[in-house]
C-alpha positions as CSV (number, residue, x, y, z in Angstrom):
1,M,-0.1,0.2,-0.1
2,R,1.5,3.4,-0.8
3,I,0.6,6.7,-1.9
4,K,1.0,7.0,-6.0
5,S,0.4,10.6,-6.2
6,I,-0.1,13.8,-4.1
7,Q,-1.8,17.1,-6.0
8,V,-1.9,20.6,-4.9
9,Q,-5.2,22.9,-6.2
10,N,-4.6,26.7,-5.2
11,F,-1.8,26.9,-2.7
12,R,0.5,29.8,-3.1
13,L,2.9,29.4,-6.4
14,L,0.7,25.8,-6.8
15,R,-2.3,26.2,-8.3
16,D,-2.4,22.8,-9.7
17,S,0.6,20.8,-9.4
18,K,0.8,17.3,-9.2
19,L,3.8,14.9,-7.9
20,N,4.4,10.9,-9.1
21,L,6.1,9.6,-5.2
22,N,8.5,6.9,-5.9
23,E,8.0,4.1,-3.6
24,K,10.4,4.8,-1.6
25,V,12.7,8.5,-1.4
26,S,11.5,10.9,-3.7
27,W,13.7,14.1,-3.8
28,L,12.2,17.9,-4.5
29,I,14.5,19.8,-6.3
30,G,14.1,23.2,-8.2
31,K,15.1,26.4,-8.1
32,N,14.1,29.3,-5.2
33,N,11.0,30.0,-5.5
34,T,9.5,26.5,-7.2
35,G,7.3,25.8,-4.2
36,K,9.2,23.3,-2.5
37,T,8.4,23.9,0.9
38,S,4.5,25.0,0.2
39,F,4.0,21.2,-0.5
40,L,5.0,20.0,2.0
41,I,4.3,21.9,4.4
42,L,0.6,21.5,3.0
43,L,0.8,18.3,3.9
44,D,0.9,19.0,8.2
45,Y,-1.4,22.3,7.3
46,F,-4.1,19.1,7.0
47,Y,-3.1,16.9,8.8
48,N,-2.6,18.4,11.9
49,K,-5.3,21.3,10.6
50,R,-3.3,24.0,11.3
51,K,-4.6,27.3,9.9
52,F,-4.9,29.1,6.4
53,D,-3.8,32.9,5.9
54,F,-4.5,35.3,2.7
55,N,-1.4,35.2,1.8
56,D,-1.9,30.8,1.6
57,F,-4.2,31.1,-1.7
58,S,-2.8,31.3,-4.6
59,R,-2.0,35.1,-5.9
60,K,-3.9,34.5,-8.9
61,L,-7.5,34.0,-7.2
62,R,-7.2,37.0,-4.6
63,K,-9.1,39.7,-6.3
64,Q,-11.7,36.9,-6.4
65,I,-11.4,36.2,-2.9
66,Y,-11.8,40.6,-2.8
67,N,-14.8,40.2,-4.6
68,I,-16.9,37.5,-2.9
69,D,-20.3,37.2,-3.0
70,Y,-23.3,35.4,-2.7
71,E,-23.0,34.0,-6.3
72,T,-19.9,33.4,-5.5
73,D,-19.1,29.6,-6.5
74,I,-16.9,29.0,-3.7
75,H,-15.4,25.8,-4.6
76,Q,-13.1,27.8,-7.1
77,F,-11.2,29.1,-4.5
78,S,-10.7,25.8,-2.2
79,I,-7.1,24.8,-1.3
80,R,-6.7,21.3,-1.6
81,L,-4.4,18.4,-1.2
82,L,-6.0,15.5,-3.2
83,L,-4.0,11.7,-2.6
84,E,-4.4,8.2,-5.0
85,I,-3.3,5.5,-2.4
86,E,-2.8,2.4,-4.2
87,Y,-3.1,-1.1,-2.9
88,G,-3.2,-4.6,-3.3
89,Q,-5.1,-7.7,-2.3
90,Q,-1.7,-8.5,-0.2
91,D,-3.0,-5.7,2.1
92,N,-4.4,-5.0,5.5
93,L,-7.5,-3.6,4.1
94,R,-8.8,-2.8,7.6
95,N,-8.2,1.3,8.2
96,I,-8.9,2.1,3.9
97,S,-11.7,0.0,4.0
98,E,-13.1,3.4,5.2
99,F,-12.4,5.1,1.7
100,I,-13.4,1.7,-0.8
101,T,-16.8,2.9,-2.8
102,D,-16.4,1.0,-6.0
103,L,-16.4,-3.3,-5.1
104,E,-14.8,-4.3,-8.5
105,T,-11.6,-5.9,-7.8
106,E,-9.6,-4.5,-10.3
107,N,-10.3,-0.8,-8.7
108,T,-7.6,-1.1,-6.5
109,V,-6.8,3.2,-6.1
110,V,-8.0,5.5,-3.3
111,K,-8.9,8.9,-4.0
112,I,-9.4,11.6,-0.5
113,A,-9.2,15.4,-0.7
114,F,-8.7,17.4,1.3
115,E,-10.5,20.7,1.0
116,A,-9.6,24.4,2.9
117,I,-13.6,25.8,2.1
118,I,-14.1,29.7,2.6
119,D,-17.0,29.6,4.4
120,K,-18.9,32.5,2.1
121,E,-22.2,33.1,4.4
122,K,-20.2,33.6,7.5
123,L,-17.4,35.9,5.1
124,L,-19.8,38.0,4.1
125,E,-22.6,38.5,7.5
126,Q,-19.0,40.4,8.6
127,T,-18.6,42.1,5.8
128,E,-21.4,43.7,4.1
129,I,-21.9,46.5,6.0
130,L,-17.6,47.2,4.8
131,G,-16.7,49.6,2.1
132,K,-14.8,48.0,-0.7
133,D,-11.6,49.1,0.9
134,E,-12.5,47.7,5.0
135,K,-13.5,44.8,3.4
136,Q,-10.1,43.5,1.4
137,K,-7.9,44.9,4.6
138,F,-10.6,42.5,6.1
139,I,-10.3,39.6,4.4
140,C,-6.8,39.8,4.1
141,K,-6.7,39.3,7.8
142,R,-9.1,37.9,9.0
143,I,-10.0,35.1,6.4
144,G,-8.9,32.6,8.6
145,E,-11.0,32.5,10.8
146,F,-13.1,31.7,8.2
147,I,-12.3,28.5,6.8
148,K,-13.9,25.2,7.2
149,Y,-11.5,21.9,6.4
150,K,-13.3,19.2,5.3
151,V,-12.3,15.6,3.5
152,N,-14.0,13.4,0.8
153,I,-14.5,10.6,-0.7
154,Y,-14.6,10.8,-4.9
155,E,-13.5,9.3,-7.8
156,N,-12.7,11.6,-10.4
157,I,-10.9,14.9,-10.5
158,D,-14.6,16.4,-11.7
159,D,-16.2,15.5,-8.6
160,I,-14.9,18.2,-7.2
161,N,-16.5,20.9,-8.9
162,S,-19.8,22.5,-7.8
163,E,-21.8,21.0,-10.0
164,N,-21.1,17.6,-9.7
165,R,-20.2,17.6,-5.7
166,Y,-23.1,15.6,-4.9
167,K,-21.2,12.8,-5.5
168,L,-18.2,13.2,-2.8
169,V,-18.3,10.7,0.2
170,E,-17.6,12.6,3.6
171,T,-14.9,12.0,6.0
172,D,-13.0,12.5,9.0
173,I,-9.4,13.5,9.1
174,E,-9.5,11.1,12.3
175,F,-9.6,7.5,10.0
176,V,-7.4,9.3,6.9
177,K,-4.9,9.0,10.6
178,K,-5.7,5.8,11.1
179,L,-4.3,4.7,7.7
180,I,-1.3,7.2,7.2
181,N,1.1,8.2,9.9
182,F,3.2,11.4,8.5
183,Q,6.4,13.2,10.1
184,L,8.0,16.2,9.0
185,I,11.3,17.7,9.9
186,N,11.1,21.5,8.4
187,A,13.8,23.9,7.3
188,K,13.3,26.1,10.3
189,R,15.8,23.9,13.0
190,D,16.0,25.9,16.3
191,V,20.1,25.1,16.5
192,S,22.6,27.4,17.6
193,S,26.3,27.0,18.3
194,S,26.4,30.2,20.4
195,E,25.1,30.2,24.3
196,E,23.6,34.1,23.2
197,F,20.2,32.5,23.6
198,G,20.9,31.5,27.3
199,N,20.3,28.5,26.6
200,S,23.2,26.6,29.0
201,K,21.3,22.9,28.3
202,G,20.9,23.6,24.3
203,V,17.5,22.2,22.2
204,L,20.4,18.5,21.8
205,S,20.0,17.9,25.3
206,S,16.2,19.1,25.2
207,L,15.4,16.7,22.3
208,T,17.4,13.6,24.4
209,T,14.2,14.1,26.3
210,K,12.0,13.5,23.6
211,Y,13.9,10.6,22.5
212,F,13.0,9.0,25.2
213,N,10.2,9.0,25.7
214,S,9.9,8.0,22.3
215,Q,11.6,4.5,23.0
216,N,9.3,3.5,25.8
217,D,7.1,1.6,24.1
218,L,9.5,0.7,21.3
219,L,12.2,-0.7,23.5
220,P,10.4,-1.3,27.2
221,E,13.6,-3.9,27.6
222,K,16.6,-0.7,28.0
223,V,13.3,1.8,29.5
224,N,13.2,-0.8,32.0
225,Q,16.4,-1.1,32.8
226,L,16.8,2.4,33.4
227,N,13.7,2.6,35.8
228,E,15.6,-0.5,37.9
229,I,18.4,1.2,38.8
230,I,15.9,4.5,39.4
231,L,14.3,2.0,41.4
232,K,17.1,1.3,43.5
233,L,18.6,5.0,43.6
234,D,14.8,6.0,44.9
235,S,15.2,3.2,47.8
236,D,18.3,5.1,49.0
237,L,17.2,8.3,49.3
238,D,14.4,6.9,50.7
239,T,16.8,6.2,54.4
240,Q,19.3,9.5,53.0
241,Y,15.9,11.3,53.7
242,N,14.9,10.1,56.9
243,T,17.6,11.8,58.3
244,F,18.5,15.0,56.1
245,F,14.4,15.6,56.7
246,A,14.6,14.9,60.5
247,P,14.4,18.1,62.2
248,F,11.3,19.0,59.5
249,L,9.1,15.8,60.4
250,K,10.4,16.3,64.0
251,N,8.6,19.5,64.1
252,A,5.8,18.5,61.8
253,N,4.8,15.5,64.6
254,D,5.3,18.3,67.3
255,F,3.2,21.9,66.0
256,L,0.9,19.4,64.6
257,N,1.0,15.7,65.9
258,M,1.9,14.2,62.9
259,K,3.2,11.1,63.5
260,E,3.2,9.5,59.6
261,I,4.3,12.7,57.6
262,R,7.8,11.1,55.5
263,V,9.7,12.5,52.6
264,E,10.3,10.1,50.1
265,S,12.1,10.3,47.1
266,D,9.6,10.2,43.6
267,L,12.8,9.8,40.5
268,E,11.2,9.3,37.4
269,S,13.1,8.1,34.5
270,K,11.2,11.0,32.7
271,S,11.9,13.7,34.5
272,L,15.3,13.0,35.1
273,I,16.2,12.4,31.6
274,A,14.3,15.8,31.2
275,N,16.3,17.8,34.1
276,S,19.4,15.4,34.0
277,S,20.7,15.0,31.0
278,K,22.9,17.1,28.2
279,V,24.4,16.7,25.1
280,V,28.1,17.2,25.5
281,Y,31.3,16.7,23.5
282,G,35.4,15.7,24.1
283,D,36.7,13.3,26.6
284,R,35.2,12.2,30.0
285,D,37.4,14.5,31.9
286,D,37.3,17.4,29.5
287,Y,34.3,18.5,27.3
288,L,32.4,20.9,25.9
289,P,29.0,21.6,26.1
290,E,26.9,21.3,22.8
291,Y,26.4,24.9,22.5
292,L,30.4,25.8,21.8
293,N,29.8,22.7,18.9
294,G,29.9,24.7,14.8
295,L,26.4,24.5,13.4
296,G,26.9,22.1,11.1
297,Y,27.1,19.3,13.7
298,M,24.6,20.7,15.2
299,N,22.2,20.6,12.9
300,I,23.6,17.0,11.5
301,L,23.0,16.0,15.5
302,Y,19.6,17.6,15.3
303,L,18.2,16.0,12.4
304,L,19.7,12.9,13.4
305,L,17.8,12.7,16.6
306,N,14.7,14.1,14.9
307,I,14.8,11.3,12.7
308,E,15.1,8.9,15.5
309,I,12.3,10.4,17.4
310,S,10.3,10.1,14.0
311,K,11.2,6.9,13.7
312,A,10.5,5.6,17.1
313,K,6.4,7.1,16.1
314,F,6.2,4.9,12.6
315,L,7.5,1.5,14.6
316,T,5.3,1.7,17.5
317,D,1.9,3.1,15.5
318,K,1.8,1.0,12.6
319,K,0.5,2.6,10.3
320,D,-0.4,1.4,7.2
321,I,1.3,4.3,5.6
322,N,4.7,6.3,6.2
323,I,5.1,10.0,5.6
324,F,8.3,10.8,6.5
325,C,9.3,14.3,4.6
326,I,12.7,16.3,5.6
327,E,12.8,19.7,3.8
328,E,16.7,20.9,3.5
329,P,18.6,18.3,5.5
330,E,21.7,20.7,4.5
331,A,21.5,23.5,6.0
332,H,24.6,24.4,7.9
333,T,26.4,22.0,7.1
334,H,29.7,21.2,4.9
335,P,29.8,19.3,1.2
336,Q,30.8,16.4,2.8
337,M,28.7,16.3,5.3
338,Q,25.9,16.5,2.4
339,Y,27.7,13.9,0.5
340,I,27.4,11.3,3.4
341,F,23.4,12.3,4.3
342,A,22.4,11.7,0.8
343,R,24.2,8.3,1.0
344,E,23.4,7.2,4.6
345,I,19.7,8.3,4.9
346,D,18.6,5.1,2.3
347,R,20.5,3.3,5.0
348,I,18.6,4.8,8.4
349,L,15.5,4.7,7.2
350,K,15.3,1.4,5.5
351,E,14.4,-0.2,8.8
352,I,10.9,1.7,8.8
353,P,7.9,-0.1,7.2
354,H,5.3,1.1,4.1
355,L,7.3,4.3,4.3
356,Q,8.3,6.8,1.7
357,T,9.7,9.8,2.0
358,L,10.2,13.3,0.6
359,I,13.9,15.5,0.7
360,S,13.3,18.9,-0.6
361,T,17.1,20.4,-1.1
362,H,18.8,22.9,-3.1
363,S,22.7,21.1,-2.5
364,P,24.2,19.9,-5.5
365,H,25.8,17.5,-3.5
366,M,23.1,16.0,-2.2
367,I,22.1,15.6,-5.7
368,S,25.2,14.3,-7.2
369,Q,24.7,11.0,-4.8
370,C,21.0,10.6,-6.2
371,D,19.7,8.0,-8.2
372,F,18.2,9.9,-10.9
373,S,15.2,8.2,-11.5
374,N,14.1,9.5,-7.8
375,L,14.2,13.2,-8.2
376,K,11.2,15.8,-8.6
377,Y,11.8,19.3,-10.6
378,F,9.7,22.1,-9.5
379,K,9.6,24.0,-12.8
380,L,7.4,27.0,-13.2
381,E,5.7,27.3,-16.8
382,D,2.3,28.9,-17.8
383,N,2.3,30.6,-14.2
384,N,2.6,27.2,-12.2
385,I,4.4,24.7,-11.3
386,N,4.6,21.5,-13.3
387,I,6.2,18.8,-11.3
388,I,8.6,16.7,-13.5
389,N,9.8,13.3,-13.0
390,F,13.2,14.1,-14.0
391,Q,14.5,11.2,-15.7
392,D,11.3,10.2,-17.7
393,R,11.4,13.9,-18.6
394,M,15.3,13.0,-20.4
395,L,14.6,9.9,-21.5
396,E,12.3,11.3,-23.8
397,L,14.0,14.1,-24.1
398,Y,16.9,11.7,-25.3
399,S,14.8,8.9,-27.2
400,S,17.4,7.6,-29.7
401,K,20.7,5.7,-29.2
402,E,23.1,8.4,-29.8
403,E,21.0,11.0,-27.8
404,K,20.3,8.4,-24.9
405,E,24.8,8.0,-24.6
406,L,25.0,11.9,-24.4
407,Y,22.2,11.6,-21.8
408,N,24.0,9.2,-19.5
409,F,27.2,11.1,-20.1
410,V,25.1,14.3,-18.7
411,K,24.2,12.2,-15.5
412,K,27.5,11.0,-14.9
413,Y,29.4,14.4,-15.9
414,L,26.8,16.2,-13.5
415,S,27.2,12.7,-10.5
416,I,31.1,13.4,-10.8
417,E,31.9,16.6,-11.6
418,S,29.0,19.1,-10.1
419,A,24.9,18.9,-9.9
420,E,24.7,22.5,-9.8
421,L,23.2,23.5,-12.9
422,F,20.0,22.1,-11.1
423,F,20.3,25.2,-9.3
424,A,21.9,27.8,-11.1
425,D,20.2,30.9,-13.1
426,K,22.8,30.9,-15.7
427,V,25.6,28.2,-16.9
428,I,28.6,29.5,-18.9
429,F,30.6,25.7,-20.3
430,I,34.1,26.3,-21.3
431,E,36.3,24.8,-23.8
432,G,38.8,24.2,-21.8
433,I,41.7,24.3,-19.1
434,S,43.3,27.5,-20.4
435,E,39.7,29.4,-20.6
436,R,39.0,27.3,-16.5
437,I,42.3,29.0,-15.5
438,L,41.3,32.8,-17.0
439,I,37.4,32.8,-16.7
440,R,36.8,34.9,-13.5
441,Y,40.0,36.6,-14.2
442,F,38.1,38.0,-17.5
443,M,34.9,38.6,-15.5
444,K,36.4,40.8,-12.9
445,I,37.8,43.0,-15.5
446,H,33.4,42.8,-16.9
447,D,33.2,43.4,-13.4
448,D,35.1,46.3,-13.1
449,D,34.4,48.3,-16.9
450,I,30.7,48.4,-14.7
451,M,31.7,49.9,-12.2
452,E,33.6,52.7,-14.2
453,K,29.6,52.9,-15.7
454,I,28.4,53.2,-12.3
455,K,30.8,56.0,-11.1
456,T,30.1,57.9,-14.1
457,K,27.2,57.8,-13.6
458,R,27.0,58.6,-10.5
459,K,29.1,61.7,-10.6
460,E,26.6,63.1,-13.1
461,E,24.3,62.6,-10.2
462,E,26.4,64.9,-8.0
463,E,27.3,67.6,-10.8
464,K,24.5,67.7,-13.1
465,A,22.2,67.0,-11.2
466,I,20.2,63.8,-12.8
467,D,18.9,61.4,-11.8
468,N,20.8,57.7,-12.5
469,K,19.1,55.4,-10.6
470,K,17.3,53.3,-13.2
471,E,20.3,53.5,-15.5
472,I,22.8,52.7,-11.7
473,A,20.4,49.8,-11.0
474,E,20.4,48.1,-14.4
475,L,24.4,48.8,-14.9
476,E,24.1,46.7,-11.0
477,S,22.4,43.8,-12.5
478,Q,25.0,43.5,-15.0
479,L,28.2,42.2,-12.0
480,L,28.7,38.6,-13.4
481,L,30.7,37.9,-9.6
482,S,27.1,38.6,-7.6
483,Q,25.1,35.9,-10.2
484,N,24.2,32.7,-9.3
485,I,26.4,31.4,-12.6
486,T,27.9,28.2,-12.9
487,I,30.6,27.5,-14.8
488,L,31.6,24.3,-16.6
489,E,34.3,23.1,-18.2
490,V,33.0,20.3,-20.5
491,G,35.3,20.6,-23.7
492,A,33.3,19.8,-26.9
493,N,30.7,18.0,-24.7
494,A,28.4,21.3,-24.6
495,K,26.8,19.5,-28.0
496,A,25.3,16.5,-24.8
497,F,23.8,19.3,-22.5
498,K,21.5,21.2,-25.5
499,K,18.5,19.9,-24.3
500,F,19.3,19.4,-21.0
501,I,20.0,23.3,-20.5
502,E,16.6,23.8,-22.7
503,F,14.2,21.9,-20.7
504,L,16.1,23.6,-17.6
505,G,15.3,27.4,-19.3
506,I,19.0,28.8,-18.5
507,K,20.5,31.3,-19.9
508,C,23.8,29.4,-21.5
509,L,27.1,31.1,-22.8
510,I,29.1,28.5,-24.5
511,I,32.6,29.7,-25.4
512,T,34.7,27.2,-28.0
513,D,37.1,27.4,-30.4
514,I,36.0,27.8,-34.5
515,D,39.0,25.0,-34.8
516,S,39.0,25.3,-38.8
517,I,39.9,22.1,-41.1
518,Q,40.9,21.5,-44.3
519,K,39.4,19.1,-46.1
520,D,41.8,16.3,-45.3
521,R,40.9,17.2,-42.2
522,K,43.8,19.1,-41.0
523,C,43.7,21.9,-38.6
524,C,44.3,25.9,-40.8
525,S,43.9,29.6,-40.7
526,V,39.9,30.5,-40.7
527,K,41.0,32.6,-44.0
528,D,42.0,28.8,-45.6
529,G,39.1,26.5,-43.7
530,F,36.7,24.7,-45.3
531,F,34.5,23.4,-42.1
532,T,35.7,23.0,-38.6
533,S,36.3,20.0,-36.4
534,N,33.7,21.7,-33.5
535,A,31.2,19.5,-32.3
536,T,29.5,22.1,-30.0
537,I,29.3,24.8,-33.1
538,K,27.8,21.9,-35.6
539,E,25.2,20.8,-32.6
540,Y,23.8,24.3,-31.9
541,L,24.6,25.8,-35.6
542,N,23.0,23.4,-37.4
543,G,25.8,21.8,-39.1
544,N,25.5,17.8,-38.1
545,N,24.0,17.2,-41.3
546,I,25.6,18.7,-44.4
547,K,27.4,16.6,-46.4
548,D,27.7,18.1,-49.4
549,S,31.1,19.6,-49.9
550,E,29.8,22.9,-51.4
551,E,27.3,23.1,-49.0
552,K,30.3,23.0,-45.9
553,Q,32.1,25.5,-47.6
554,K,29.3,27.3,-48.0
555,W,27.9,27.2,-44.0
556,F,31.7,27.3,-42.4
557,N,32.1,31.2,-44.8
558,N,28.3,32.0,-43.4
559,L,29.8,31.2,-40.1
560,V,32.6,33.4,-40.7
561,E,31.1,36.6,-42.2
562,N,28.1,36.7,-40.0
563,A,29.1,35.4,-36.6
564,Q,28.3,37.8,-35.0
565,E,24.3,37.0,-35.3
566,L,25.1,33.4,-36.2
567,Q,26.2,32.9,-32.5
568,Y,23.3,33.5,-31.1
569,V,21.0,30.2,-30.7
570,N,17.9,31.3,-30.0
571,E,17.4,34.3,-26.7
572,K,18.7,31.8,-24.0
573,I,21.8,29.8,-25.4
574,K,25.1,31.9,-27.7
575,V,27.9,30.1,-28.9
576,A,30.7,32.5,-28.6
577,Y,33.2,31.5,-30.8
578,Q,36.5,33.3,-32.5
579,L,35.6,36.8,-33.5
580,E,37.8,39.1,-36.7
581,E,40.1,41.2,-34.6
582,L,42.7,43.6,-34.9
583,S,42.7,42.2,-39.0
584,Y,42.9,38.7,-37.5
585,Y,40.8,35.8,-37.3
586,P,42.2,33.7,-34.8
587,R,40.8,29.6,-34.3
588,S,41.3,29.0,-30.8
589,F,41.7,31.1,-27.6
590,E,45.3,31.1,-27.2
591,D,46.2,33.1,-31.0
592,A,43.2,35.0,-29.6
593,F,44.4,36.1,-26.8
594,I,48.1,37.0,-28.1
595,N,46.6,39.0,-30.8
596,T,44.7,41.7,-28.3
597,N,47.7,41.6,-26.1
598,I,50.9,41.0,-28.6
599,D,52.7,44.3,-27.2
600,M,52.1,42.7,-23.6
601,I,52.9,39.4,-24.6
602,Y,56.5,40.5,-26.1
603,K,56.8,42.9,-22.7
604,Y,56.9,40.4,-20.3
605,K,57.3,36.8,-22.7
606,D,60.5,36.0,-19.5
607,S,57.9,35.5,-17.1
608,I,55.4,33.8,-19.6
609,E,55.7,30.1,-19.9
610,G,54.4,28.0,-22.2
611,I,55.5,29.5,-25.5
612,K,58.9,27.8,-27.4
613,N,60.9,29.7,-28.9
614,K,60.6,32.5,-26.8
615,E,62.8,34.4,-29.4
616,K,60.9,34.8,-32.1
617,L,59.3,37.4,-30.0
618,T,61.2,40.3,-31.8
619,K,60.0,43.7,-32.1
620,E,60.8,43.4,-35.1
621,N,58.6,40.2,-35.8
622,I,55.6,41.9,-34.0
623,E,55.7,45.2,-36.0
624,K,55.5,42.6,-39.4
625,I,52.6,41.0,-38.0
626,K,51.2,44.6,-37.2
627,N,51.3,45.4,-40.9
628,T,50.3,41.6,-42.3
629,E,53.6,40.7,-43.2
630,I,53.7,38.0,-41.3
631,S,50.3,35.7,-40.9
632,L,49.5,35.8,-37.3
633,Y,48.4,32.2,-37.3
634,D,52.0,31.0,-38.7
635,F,53.3,33.1,-36.7
636,I,51.6,31.0,-33.7
637,Y,52.0,27.3,-35.0
638,G,53.9,27.5,-37.7
639,K,53.8,26.9,-41.7
640,R,53.8,23.0,-42.5
641,N,54.6,21.2,-45.7
642,D,52.3,18.8,-47.9
643,N,52.9,16.4,-45.0
644,N,51.9,18.8,-42.1
645,E,55.5,18.5,-41.0
646,L,56.8,21.5,-39.4
647,I,58.7,23.3,-42.4
648,K,62.3,24.0,-40.4
649,G,63.1,27.9,-39.8
650,L,58.8,28.4,-39.1
651,E,58.4,26.6,-36.8
652,G,55.7,29.2,-34.6
653,I,55.9,29.8,-31.4
654,L,54.4,26.7,-30.8
655,V,52.3,27.5,-27.3
656,L,50.5,25.0,-27.8
657,D,52.6,22.9,-26.4
658,G,51.9,24.9,-23.3
659,K,48.8,25.8,-22.6
660,S,47.8,25.1,-19.0
661,S,51.5,26.9,-17.9
662,F,50.6,29.5,-20.7
663,A,47.5,30.8,-18.9
664,S,48.4,29.9,-15.4
665,S,52.0,32.7,-16.3
666,I,49.2,35.5,-17.4
667,Y,46.6,34.8,-14.4
668,Y,49.7,34.9,-12.3
669,L,50.9,38.6,-13.5
670,A,47.6,40.2,-14.1
671,L,48.3,39.7,-10.1
672,K,51.6,40.8,-9.9
673,E,52.6,43.2,-11.5
674,D,50.4,46.7,-11.5
675,D,51.1,47.5,-15.2
676,V,50.0,44.4,-16.3
677,H,46.2,45.1,-17.6
678,W,45.0,42.5,-20.2
679,K,42.5,42.9,-22.4
680,V,39.6,39.9,-23.6
681,P,39.2,38.3,-26.5
682,K,36.2,40.5,-28.4
683,Y,34.4,37.2,-28.5
684,I,34.5,36.6,-25.3
685,K,34.1,39.9,-23.8
686,E,30.6,39.9,-26.4
687,G,29.7,36.5,-24.7
688,L,30.0,38.0,-21.1
689,I,28.1,41.2,-22.0
690,W,25.4,39.3,-23.2
691,I,25.2,37.0,-20.2
692,G,25.7,39.6,-17.9
693,K,22.4,41.2,-19.5
């Protein structure tokens, strides 16, 4: 027996959202403000009859709620939680029988609707004499007082509509509680690593009492052992009390003739645990109190104690269905602890029968440890939150055999390298190690340019009394290093992520190389190019299916001549490859960077690594390059004969032999020398401006 699906209607962002639950665990993921927390706590609202308020209603409905009158169809505003529960003939049907309305053996699903319904008549009685503004204020502040809770059994989703509600069978929340046990650990955990709150014992020590009490029914033998110790202590204290309280007892007898009065020890295990237990860490003779522990450890210990308390509740109550919700277990914890929690949670909970667990998270470290078939992605689409079975959607998108291999790569990459993509607002895919080393430096240069513009705008405000607040705010929003941008080095494999990032709907900049080749696939300068060997460019810019040689040449020429227009795949994806700059069209990052910074390269050539034949970096040769007497491509890569062998004396400076050391020394010089200000190659600069906006 299990919950097959949970559907939420009209609750905050969840206008009509349905989650198909896994049998064991479902991880709820998605960007901020996509309703994950709302989904979990609505279960708590109905299960424990928490009070709703005006802000709990979907924003789309609020104007209509303000205008409620006696003709209003009030059921269109109801906040609903719809459960579909699946059972089998092997299950004990005693508790679920209350909800079975169809006795046909092939029907093994029951449907329960929890509803929070506005009591229209009572509300209008209170508001009919109020003006429009007063009525709105009254509704906004006090609508929670006019909400009725209903639990109904239904067969078809249309039964909850006003015209079909006669088909509903009303039941009671207590019958639901006999069937389902619900436990929630929410994100607002009252842990602190500071003694500022004045609680010398701390929240963990307080939880030990709750944990002890939870074990009374579950582990009576262990509890009885404690009680036996306490009974013996009781008896010993009685003997001591006779002596200790003797003066008081004598006076009571002398004054009141009370010969039977006595003082007895009255220890109980529950109170003893509550008042005389605390959590500490360190050696027995040299320990520290719990509040001096780190927040990360406090949070994990808090979680583990609460999980054990909830586990005891599940095991003791023995309900047919157990639902356990954990919200954001990663709070305050470092990545290693997040990895461990994600790996170990299944083991911790496997002892609980009939358990379905829902865990919401923003942690890429936890997601990287999950089976992707357990991921439920919350996505805002058409003003509603759709809850998508991630694995199923990916298999739909990556449907062919070749695409399935690409998706397999994406899964492994996200598991091994980074699952940040799930939570990013924007992503930059980079080609290789040089870009990885320098990309944040280039982003810093972009941000410095923006800050200079902001300073100019502010100076204008001061000197000319011009209101530039809007322009300044727009510029500030373009600062890259303050944005939620994920940077991933994927080489030529950016093509594998195309459908994935389109599904996520995130803005994506792909920085790659044009990689020009000749017909025989030998590398060549862009001006001599016939096609590209770059798989990413071919995938995103429709070059994969071109077979005809003439069409290939035509497509490549267009790629070069109209690069600035073609690089925009759509409004959310840009493929930034080299652009013509200073009368030269680079083929790769290295020659693009050298072309843009050739004078600085010459000045600091002795400090720059990764360049062979540095003796060729002379003022004379640089002037010849600027005057186009020497091709920069030949100067860097050397001239080759028909056998693709370098011609002696024309070997070039061969940066390709030391990409990482070249980029590292460039970066080192920028940080070390005050007068070193590298220029960003045009194609990267324009790409960063685009994604910044």
